[in-house]
C-alpha positions as YAML, in Angstrom:
chain: A
units: angstrom
residues:
- id: 1
  name: LYS
  ca: [0.00, 0.00, 0.00]
- id: 2
  name: ALA
  ca: [3.00, 2.30, 0.45]
- id: 3
  name: LEU
  ca: [4.34, 1.66, -3.06]
- id: 4
  name: MET
  ca: [5.32, 4.95, -4.74]
- id: 5
  name: TYR
  ca: [7.39, 3.89, -7.78]
- id: 6
  name: LEU
  ca: [7.22, 0.87, -10.07]
- id: 7
  name: ARG
  ca: [9.94, 0.65, -12.72]
- id: 8
  name: LEU
  ca: [9.49, -2.27, -15.12]
- id: 9
  name: GLN
  ca: [10.57, -0.65, -18.39]
- id: 10
  name: ASN
  ca: [12.60, -2.40, -21.11]
- id: 11
  name: ASN
  ca: [11.78, -5.96, -19.98]
- id: 12
  name: GLU
  ca: [10.59, -7.28, -23.34]
- id: 13
  name: GLU
  ca: [9.44, -10.65, -22.00]
- id: 14
  name: LEU
  ca: [7.19, -9.08, -19.35]
- id: 15
  name: GLY
  ca: [3.47, -9.03, -20.19]
- id: 16
  name: GLY
  ca: [-0.02, -9.09, -18.74]
- id: 17
  name: ALA
  ca: [-2.18, -6.55, -16.95]
- id: 18
  name: LEU
  ca: [-1.07, -4.67, -13.85]
- id: 19
  name: PRO
  ca: [-2.85, -5.27, -10.54]
- id: 20
  name: VAL
  ca: [-4.67, -2.39, -8.86]
- id: 21
  name: LEU
  ca: [-1.92, -0.17, -7.45]
- id: 22
  name: PRO
  ca: [-2.04, 2.56, -4.77]
- id: 23
  name: SER
  ca: [-3.30, 5.93, -5.91]
- id: 24
  name: GLY
  ca: [-0.44, 8.13, -7.05]
- id: 25
  name: CYS
  ca: [1.99, 5.28, -7.71]
- id: 26
  name: ASP
  ca: [4.37, 6.27, -10.52]
- id: 27
  name: VAL
  ca: [4.43, 3.39, -13.04]
- id: 28
  name: HIS
  ca: [6.78, 2.88, -16.01]
- id: 29
  name: VAL
  ca: [6.10, -0.14, -18.23]
- id: 30
  name: TYR
  ca: [7.30, 1.05, -21.65]
- id: 31
  name: GLY
  ca: [9.50, -1.41, -23.51]
- id: 32
  name: THR
  ca: [7.38, -4.32, -22.19]
- id: 33
  name: HIS
  ca: [4.15, -6.06, -23.17]
- id: 34
  name: ALA
  ca: [2.56, -5.09, -19.84]
- id: 35
  name: LEU
  ca: [-0.62, -3.02, -19.86]
- id: 36
  name: SER
  ca: [-1.29, 0.03, -17.72]
- id: 37
  name: VAL
  ca: [-4.94, -1.04, -17.50]
- id: 38
  name: THR
  ca: [-5.30, -2.48, -13.99]
- id: 39
  name: VAL
  ca: [-7.35, -5.52, -12.96]
- id: 40
  name: LYS
  ca: [-8.39, -7.02, -9.64]
- id: 41
  name: THR
  ca: [-9.13, -10.73, -9.64]
- id: 42
  name: LYS
  ca: [-11.37, -12.31, -7.00]
- id: 43
  name: PRO
  ca: [-11.59, -15.89, -5.69]
- id: 44
  name: LEU
  ca: [-14.71, -18.01, -6.14]
- id: 45
  name: LYS
  ca: [-15.78, -18.84, -2.58]
- id: 46
  name: ASN
  ca: [-19.12, -20.57, -3.06]
- id: 47
  name: SER
  ca: [-21.66, -21.79, -5.61]
- id: 48
  name: VAL
  ca: [-23.10, -18.28, -5.99]
- id: 49
  name: ASP
  ca: [-19.69, -17.00, -7.13]
- id: 50
  name: TYR
  ca: [-19.50, -19.77, -9.74]
- id: 51
  name: PHE
  ca: [-22.99, -18.80, -10.91]
- id: 52
  name: MET
  ca: [-21.83, -15.18, -11.22]
- id: 53
  name: ILE
  ca: [-19.03, -16.23, -13.59]
- id: 54
  name: VAL
  ca: [-21.50, -18.17, -15.73]
- id: 55
  name: GLN
  ca: [-23.71, -15.07, -15.71]
- id: 56
  name: TYR
  ca: [-20.79, -12.85, -16.83]
- id: 57
  name: VAL
  ca: [-20.14, -15.10, -19.80]
- id: 58
  name: ALA
  ca: [-23.84, -15.48, -20.68]
- id: 59
  name: LEU
  ca: [-24.49, -11.73, -20.47]
- id: 60
  name: GLY
  ca: [-21.45, -11.02, -22.62]
- id: 61
  name: TYR
  ca: [-22.62, -13.31, -25.42]
- id: 62
  name: ALA
  ca: [-26.27, -12.22, -25.15]
- id: 63
  name: ASP
  ca: [-25.21, -8.58, -25.46]
- id: 64
  name: PHE
  ca: [-22.98, -9.35, -28.44]
- id: 65
  name: ILE
  ca: [-25.63, -11.40, -30.27]
- id: 66
  name: THR
  ca: [-28.31, -8.73, -29.81]
- id: 67
  name: ASP
  ca: [-25.87, -6.11, -31.13]
- id: 68
  name: ILE
  ca: [-25.49, -8.20, -34.29]
- id: 69
  name: LEU
  ca: [-29.28, -8.50, -34.59]
- id: 70
  name: VAL
  ca: [-29.60, -4.71, -34.27]
- id: 71
  name: ILE
  ca: [-27.03, -4.23, -37.05]
- id: 72
  name: ILE
  ca: [-29.06, -6.56, -39.28]
- id: 73
  name: GLU
  ca: [-32.22, -4.59, -38.42]
- id: 74
  name: LEU
  ca: [-30.49, -1.32, -39.35]
- id: 75
  name: ILE
  ca: [-29.36, -2.76, -42.67]
- id: 76
  name: ILE
  ca: [-32.91, -3.93, -43.43]
- id: 77
  name: LEU
  ca: [-34.16, -0.37, -42.82]
- id: 78
  name: ASN
  ca: [-31.36, 0.98, -45.03]
- id: 79
  name: ARG
  ca: [-29.63, 2.70, -42.10]
- id: 80
  name: ILE
  ca: [-26.26, 1.64, -43.47]
- id: 81
  name: GLY
  ca: [-24.30, 4.43, -41.80]
- id: 82
  name: MET
  ca: [-25.56, 3.57, -38.32]
- id: 83
  name: ALA
  ca: [-24.97, -0.12, -38.98]
- id: 84
  name: ILE
  ca: [-21.34, 0.58, -39.96]
- id: 85
  name: ILE
  ca: [-20.73, 2.70, -36.83]
- id: 86
  name: ASN
  ca: [-22.17, -0.06, -34.61]
- id: 87
  name: LEU
  ca: [-19.96, -2.57, -36.40]
- id: 88
  name: PHE
  ca: [-16.92, -0.31, -35.90]
- id: 89
  name: PHE
  ca: [-17.16, -0.58, -32.10]
- id: 90
  name: ILE
  ca: [-17.46, -4.37, -32.32]
- id: 91
  name: VAL
  ca: [-14.31, -4.48, -34.47]
- id: 92
  name: LEU
  ca: [-12.56, -2.06, -32.07]
- id: 93
  name: GLY
  ca: [-13.34, -4.43, -29.20]
- id: 94
  name: VAL
  ca: [-11.86, -7.34, -31.17]
- id: 95
  name: VAL
  ca: [-8.71, -5.37, -32.05]
- id: 96
  name: LEU
  ca: [-8.11, -4.22, -28.47]
- id: 97
  name: GLY
  ca: [-8.82, -7.73, -27.17]
- id: 98
  name: TYR
  ca: [-6.09, -9.11, -29.42]
- id: 99
  name: TRP
  ca: [-3.75, -6.20, -28.60]
- id: 100
  name: ASN
  ca: [-4.12, -6.88, -24.86]
- id: 101
  name: SER
  ca: [-3.34, -10.58, -25.27]
- id: 102
  name: ASN
  ca: [-0.03, -12.29, -25.98]
- id: 103
  name: ARG
  ca: [-0.79, -11.66, -29.68]
- id: 104
  name: THR
  ca: [-0.32, -15.24, -30.78]
- id: 105
  name: ALA
  ca: [-2.22, -16.88, -33.65]
- id: 106
  name: TRP
  ca: [-4.42, -18.63, -31.08]
- id: 107
  name: ASP
  ca: [-5.24, -15.29, -29.40]
- id: 108
  name: PHE
  ca: [-6.19, -13.90, -32.81]
- id: 109
  name: VAL
  ca: [-8.59, -16.78, -33.43]
- id: 110
  name: LEU
  ca: [-10.15, -16.50, -29.96]
- id: 111
  name: ASN
  ca: [-10.80, -12.77, -30.32]
- id: 112
  name: VAL
  ca: [-12.10, -12.86, -33.89]
- id: 113
  name: THR
  ca: [-14.47, -15.75, -33.09]
- id: 114
  name: GLN
  ca: [-15.47, -14.11, -29.75]
- id: 115
  name: LEU
  ca: [-14.46, -17.29, -27.89]
- id: 116
  name: SER
  ca: [-11.98, -15.52, -25.60]
- id: 117
  name: ILE
  ca: [-14.57, -14.75, -22.90]
- id: 118
  name: PHE
  ca: [-15.77, -18.37, -22.94]
- id: 119
  name: VAL
  ca: [-12.21, -19.70, -22.64]
- id: 120
  name: ASP
  ca: [-11.35, -17.28, -19.81]
- id: 121
  name: GLY
  ca: [-14.63, -18.06, -18.07]
- id: 122
  name: THR
  ca: [-13.95, -21.81, -18.28]
- id: 123
  name: GLU
  ca: [-10.43, -21.29, -16.95]
- id: 124
  name: THR
  ca: [-11.84, -19.22, -14.08]
- id: 125
  name: LEU
  ca: [-14.24, -22.01, -13.13]
- id: 126
  name: LYS
  ca: [-11.39, -24.54, -13.21]
- id: 127
  name: GLN
  ca: [-8.98, -22.44, -11.13]
- id: 128
  name: GLY
  ca: [-11.56, -21.19, -8.62]
- id: 129
  name: GLU
  ca: [-10.40, -17.61, -9.16]
- id: 130
  name: GLN
  ca: [-10.99, -14.99, -11.81]
- id: 131
  name: THR
  ca: [-8.27, -14.90, -14.45]
- id: 132
  name: PRO
  ca: [-6.77, -11.51, -15.36]
- id: 133
  name: GLY
  ca: [-7.85, -12.16, -18.95]
- id: 134
  name: LEU
  ca: [-11.52, -12.47, -17.96]
- id: 135
  name: VAL
  ca: [-11.52, -9.28, -15.88]
- id: 136
  name: LEU
  ca: [-9.59, -7.32, -18.51]
- id: 137
  name: SER
  ca: [-11.72, -8.48, -21.45]
- id: 138
  name: LYS
  ca: [-14.99, -7.75, -19.63]
- id: 139
  name: LYS
  ca: [-13.74, -4.30, -18.56]
- id: 140
  name: MET
  ca: [-12.65, -3.38, -22.08]
- id: 141
  name: ASP
  ca: [-15.77, -4.84, -23.69]
- id: 142
  name: ALA
  ca: [-18.10, -2.92, -21.37]
- id: 143
  name: ILE
  ca: [-16.49, 0.46, -22.03]
- id: 144
  name: VAL
  ca: [-15.30, 0.13, -25.64]
- id: 145
  name: ARG
  ca: [-18.23, -1.76, -27.20]
- id: 146
  name: SER
  ca: [-21.32, -1.98, -24.97]
- id: 147
  name: ILE
  ca: [-21.76, 1.67, -23.91]
- id: 148
  name: PRO
  ca: [-21.16, 3.19, -27.40]
- id: 149
  name: SER
  ca: [-23.52, 0.58, -28.85]
- id: 150
  name: VAL
  ca: [-26.22, 1.46, -26.29]
- id: 151
  name: ILE
  ca: [-25.95, 5.17, -27.20]
- id: 152
  name: LEU
  ca: [-26.12, 4.48, -30.93]
- id: 153
  name: GLN
  ca: [-29.05, 2.10, -30.55]
- id: 154
  name: LEU
  ca: [-30.97, 4.53, -28.33]
- id: 155
  name: PHE
  ca: [-30.39, 7.25, -30.92]
- id: 156
  name: SER
  ca: [-31.52, 4.98, -33.78]
- id: 157
  name: LEU
  ca: [-34.63, 3.87, -31.91]
- id: 158
  name: LEU
  ca: [-35.72, 7.33, -30.72]
- id: 159
  name: ILE
  ca: [-35.10, 9.17, -33.98]
- id: 160
  name: ASP
  ca: [-37.07, 6.61, -36.01]
- id: 161
  name: LEU
  ca: [-39.61, 5.62, -33.40]
- id: 162
  name: GLU
  ca: [-42.45, 5.71, -35.95]
- id: 163
  name: ASP
  ca: [-40.70, 2.88, -37.82]
- id: 164
  name: TYR
  ca: [-40.62, 0.75, -34.67]
- id: 165
  name: PRO
  ca: [-44.15, 0.40, -33.25]
- id: 166
  name: ALA
  ca: [-44.20, -1.11, -29.75]
- id: 167
  name: GLY
  ca: [-44.33, -4.88, -29.84]
- id: 168
  name: THR
  ca: [-42.83, -5.28, -33.32]
- id: 169
  name: HIS
  ca: [-39.74, -7.40, -33.94]
- id: 170
  name: GLY
  ca: [-37.53, -4.37, -34.60]
- id: 171
  name: TYR
  ca: [-38.70, -2.54, -31.47]
- id: 172
  name: ASN
  ca: [-38.17, -5.60, -29.25]
- id: 173
  name: THR
  ca: [-34.72, -6.22, -30.72]
- id: 174
  name: PHE
  ca: [-33.58, -2.67, -29.93]
- id: 175
  name: VAL
  ca: [-35.05, -2.67, -26.41]
- id: 176
  name: VAL
  ca: [-33.57, -6.06, -25.47]
- id: 177
  name: SER
  ca: [-30.15, -5.11, -26.88]
- id: 178
  name: ILE
  ca: [-30.13, -1.78, -25.02]
- id: 179
  name: ALA
  ca: [-31.25, -3.39, -21.75]
- id: 180
  name: LEU
  ca: [-28.65, -6.17, -21.97]
- id: 181
  name: GLY
  ca: [-25.93, -3.67, -22.86]
- id: 182
  name: ILE
  ca: [-26.66, -1.53, -19.81]
- id: 183
  name: LEU
  ca: [-27.12, -4.52, -17.49]
- id: 184
  name: GLY
  ca: [-23.93, -6.24, -18.66]
- id: 185
  name: THR
  ca: [-21.91, -3.04, -18.29]
- id: 186
  name: SER
  ca: [-23.30, -2.23, -14.83]
- id: 187
  name: VAL
  ca: [-22.62, -5.78, -13.57]
- id: 188
  name: THR
  ca: [-19.06, -5.67, -14.93]
- id: 189
  name: LEU
  ca: [-18.22, -2.25, -13.51]
- id: 190
  name: SER
  ca: [-19.85, -3.06, -10.17]
- id: 191
  name: GLY
  ca: [-17.67, -6.15, -9.83]
- id: 192
  name: LEU
  ca: [-14.58, -3.98, -10.34]
- id: 193
  name: HIS
  ca: [-15.58, -1.31, -7.81]
- id: 194
  name: ARG
  ca: [-13.30, -1.10, -4.77]
- id: 195
  name: LYS
  ca: [-16.24, -0.79, -2.35]
- id: 196
  name: CYS
  ca: [-17.53, -4.24, -3.32]
- id: 197
  name: GLY
  ca: [-14.63, -5.90, -1.49]
- id: 198
  name: ASN
  ca: [-13.17, -9.26, -2.40]
- id: 199
  name: SER
  ca: [-16.48, -11.05, -3.04]
- id: 200
  name: LEU
  ca: [-18.28, -11.41, -6.35]
- id: 201
  name: LEU
  ca: [-21.71, -10.99, -4.76]
- id: 202
  name: SER
  ca: [-22.56, -8.91, -1.71]
- id: 203
  name: TRP
  ca: [-25.13, -6.32, -0.64]
- id: 204
  name: GLN
  ca: [-22.57, -3.65, -1.54]
- id: 205
  name: PHE
  ca: [-22.46, -5.11, -5.05]
- id: 206
  name: GLY
  ca: [-26.24, -4.78, -5.30]
- id: 207
  name: VAL
  ca: [-26.18, -1.12, -4.27]
- id: 208
  name: VAL
  ca: [-23.29, -0.23, -6.59]
- id: 209
  name: ASN
  ca: [-24.90, -2.15, -9.46]
- id: 210
  name: LEU
  ca: [-28.16, -0.22, -9.01]
- id: 211
  name: TYR
  ca: [-26.20, 3.04, -9.11]
- id: 212
  name: TYR
  ca: [-24.24, 2.06, -12.23]
- id: 213
  name: PHE
  ca: [-27.35, 0.86, -14.07]
- id: 214
  name: SER
  ca: [-29.18, 4.14, -13.36]
- id: 215
  name: GLU
  ca: [-26.16, 6.30, -14.14]
- id: 216
  name: ILE
  ca: [-25.32, 4.55, -17.43]
- id: 217
  name: LEU
  ca: [-28.96, 4.65, -18.58]
- id: 218
  name: LEU
  ca: [-29.26, 8.35, -17.76]
- id: 219
  name: ARG
  ca: [-26.00, 9.33, -19.46]
- id: 220
  name: CYS
  ca: [-26.72, 7.28, -22.58]
- id: 221
  name: LEU
  ca: [-30.19, 8.83, -22.83]
- id: 222
  name: MET
  ca: [-28.76, 12.34, -22.42]
- id: 223
  name: ILE
  ca: [-26.21, 11.82, -25.20]
- id: 224
  name: ALA
  ca: [-28.77, 10.22, -27.53]
- id: 225
  name: VAL
  ca: [-31.26, 13.05, -26.93]
- id: 226
  name: ALA
  ca: [-28.49, 15.63, -27.48]
- id: 227
  name: PHE
  ca: [-27.78, 14.21, -30.93]
- id: 228
  name: ILE
  ca: [-31.50, 14.04, -31.73]
- id: 229
  name: SER
  ca: [-31.97, 17.67, -30.66]
- id: 230
  name: VAL
  ca: [-29.02, 19.37, -32.34]
- id: 231
  name: ARG
  ca: [-27.75, 16.60, -34.65]
- id: 232
  name: GLU
  ca: [-24.15, 17.12, -35.79]
- id: 233
  name: TYR
  ca: [-23.66, 20.15, -33.52]
- id: 234
  name: ALA
  ca: [-23.57, 17.74, -30.59]
- id: 235
  name: PHE
  ca: [-20.16, 16.68, -31.92]
- id: 236
  name: ILE
  ca: [-18.84, 20.09, -30.81]
- id: 237
  name: VAL
  ca: [-19.65, 19.35, -27.18]
- id: 238
  name: ALA
  ca: [-18.56, 15.71, -27.46]
- id: 239
  name: GLY
  ca: [-15.38, 16.76, -29.28]
- id: 240
  name: PHE
  ca: [-14.48, 19.28, -26.57]
- id: 241
  name: ASP
  ca: [-15.09, 16.66, -23.87]
- id: 242
  name: ILE
  ca: [-12.91, 14.10, -25.68]
- id: 243
  name: LEU
  ca: [-10.18, 16.69, -26.26]
- id: 244
  name: LEU
  ca: [-10.19, 17.65, -22.58]
- id: 245
  name: ARG
  ca: [-10.01, 14.03, -21.45]
- id: 246
  name: GLY
  ca: [-7.32, 13.33, -24.05]
- id: 247
  name: CYS
  ca: [-5.20, 16.12, -22.57]
- id: 248
  name: MET
  ca: [-5.71, 14.69, -19.08]
- id: 249
  name: VAL
  ca: [-4.64, 11.25, -20.33]
- id: 250
  name: ALA
  ca: [-1.46, 12.78, -21.77]
- id: 251
  name: ILE
  ca: [-0.69, 14.63, -18.55]
- id: 252
  name: ASN
  ca: [-1.43, 11.77, -16.16]
- id: 253
  name: PHE
  ca: [-0.54, 8.63, -18.11]
- id: 254
  name: TYR
  ca: [1.77, 9.54, -20.98]
- id: 255
  name: ASP
  ca: [5.39, 8.59, -20.32]
- id: 256
  name: TRP
  ca: [7.35, 11.72, -21.22]
- id: 257
  name: THR
  ca: [10.67, 9.86, -20.81]
- id: 258
  name: ASN
  ca: [9.67, 7.71, -23.78]
- id: 259
  name: PRO
  ca: [7.75, 9.68, -26.46]
- id: 260
  name: ASN
  ca: [6.86, 6.47, -28.31]
- id: 261
  name: TYR
  ca: [4.91, 5.05, -25.37]
- id: 262
  name: LEU
  ca: [1.15, 5.51, -25.23]
- id: 263
  name: ASP
  ca: [-1.22, 2.88, -23.85]
- id: 264
  name: ILE
  ca: [-4.04, 2.73, -26.41]
- id: 265
  name: SER
  ca: [-6.31, 0.62, -24.19]
- id: 266
  name: LEU
  ca: [-5.95, 2.97, -21.23]
- id: 267
  name: THR
  ca: [-6.66, 5.95, -23.47]
- id: 268
  name: CYS
  ca: [-9.82, 4.31, -24.88]
- id: 269
  name: LEU
  ca: [-11.04, 3.46, -21.38]
- id: 270
  name: TYR
  ca: [-10.46, 7.00, -20.15]
- id: 271
  name: LEU
  ca: [-12.07, 8.64, -23.16]
...
């Protein structure tokens, strides 16, 4: 807890994700395959914890499948642009998943086929403790793919609501995909929160999960409504916000002793 400096640079064989470190710890990992994105793994103490892991995996695949169904629905309605943007975030998740792995041919196959979460989940159940790969992949997937997809799908649904009468196949597909995206993200982020302790399921987890679900839903609705209201002008506000956060990433996380070092995954998470 008193750690102030961590110097691991220029160890080319060193890889993996960093554990959660004390606030303010000065970390240097350039010249390695280590990631600045931190993870906290938890042991599986009882049958409920094992069920939670199965739920993580199931929610991940349900969210992904409904995203694909939404893309198909957008193509059917000739919303090609929105379909391509939704697809972009899926591809981004795949690319970052491979980038954060050991980058072997097997890792490439697992990420492209979306089997990486299943493999990490199975390994977690065998070991009786979360693997760093499972925690990292769920964290990246929630932020990089699920939340942008929820915003885009909310925007698509609200702006063309007359094309999606309640109860129709298209309407139900959008609603289920949005709900699963928010639920999966809130469950993932709640499990990573420091106030939830070292257990996968606790009353603190329930409270934090309720907060995250409400907060994510509200923020996604606000952004979607902003784009509906002022269309492309909303990019001015979003662009300023991204620029400001990008500057903060550079100040806080960029390694000025090595100009070539910039953690893409950490930057995407922060943005």
